[in-house]
C-alpha positions as CSV (number, residue, x, y, z in Angstrom):
1,M,179.6,284.2,237.6
2,L,179.0,287.1,239.4
3,D,176.1,285.3,241.3
4,L,178.4,283.3,243.3
5,S,180.0,284.3,246.4
6,F,183.8,284.8,246.1
7,K,184.7,282.3,248.8
8,K,182.5,279.6,247.4
9,F,183.7,280.0,243.9
10,T,187.5,280.1,245.0
11,R,186.9,276.9,247.1
12,E,185.0,275.1,244.3
13,L,187.6,276.1,241.7
14,N,190.5,274.9,244.0
15,E,188.8,271.5,244.7
16,R,188.1,270.9,241.1
17,R,191.4,272.4,239.8
18,F,193.0,269.1,239.4
19,D,190.1,266.6,239.4
20,G,188.1,268.1,236.6
21,P,184.3,268.0,236.3
22,Q,183.6,264.8,234.3
23,S,181.5,263.0,237.0
24,S,179.0,266.0,237.7
25,A,175.6,266.0,236.4
26,E,175.9,269.5,234.9
27,F,178.9,268.4,232.8
28,K,177.1,265.3,231.5
29,K,174.3,267.6,230.2
30,L,176.7,269.7,227.9
31,S,177.2,269.2,224.4
32,P,180.4,267.6,223.1
33,T,181.7,271.0,222.1
34,M,181.0,272.5,225.4
35,K,182.6,269.6,227.3
36,T,185.8,270.0,225.3
37,A,185.9,273.7,226.1
38,V,185.2,273.1,229.8
39,L,187.7,270.4,230.0
40,D,190.4,272.9,228.3
41,I,189.4,275.5,230.7
42,Y,190.2,273.1,233.7
43,S,193.5,272.2,231.8
44,M,194.5,275.8,231.6
45,I,193.5,276.4,235.2
46,S,195.7,273.6,236.4
47,K,198.7,275.0,234.5
48,T,198.1,278.5,235.8
49,S,200.0,279.8,238.7
50,D,198.3,281.4,241.7
51,P,196.3,283.7,241.8
52,I,194.1,282.1,239.4
53,I,190.9,284.0,240.3
54,S,192.3,287.2,238.4
55,K,193.0,285.2,235.3
56,I,189.7,283.1,235.1
57,D,187.9,285.5,232.8
58,G,190.8,285.6,230.3
59,I,191.1,281.8,230.4
60,I,187.1,281.5,229.6
61,K,187.6,284.1,226.7
62,V,190.4,282.0,225.3
63,A,188.6,278.7,225.5
64,S,185.3,280.2,224.1
65,K,187.2,281.5,221.0
66,K,189.1,278.5,220.5
67,H,186.1,276.1,220.6
68,G,183.5,278.5,219.1
69,V,181.3,278.6,222.2
70,S,179.7,281.7,224.0
71,T,181.3,283.0,227.1
72,Y,177.9,283.4,228.3
73,D,177.3,279.7,227.9
74,I,180.5,278.7,229.8
75,E,180.0,281.1,232.6
76,D,176.3,279.8,232.9
77,Y,177.8,276.3,233.2
78,F,180.0,277.3,236.0
79,D,177.1,279.1,237.9
80,N,175.0,275.9,237.5
81,E,177.9,273.7,238.5
82,L,179.0,275.8,241.5
83,I,175.5,276.6,242.9
84,K,174.6,273.0,243.3
């Protein structure tokens, strides 16, 4: 996620904070386990108070451990999702 500009990441995250990613093409490409992990991340983000930027790494780590997916895969998903 370091490839994204901070402003773009913040804007995209806030736009999707309550909507979720279900309609995006990148989300539809994910495995069922990854979809569950990503939805869990969005759920945790929507429940988190501001500033969420400082908490996003911890949220990703918790979701990756809970769902048994790589943090790298989750970060790669967000990179692909936000770059487009």
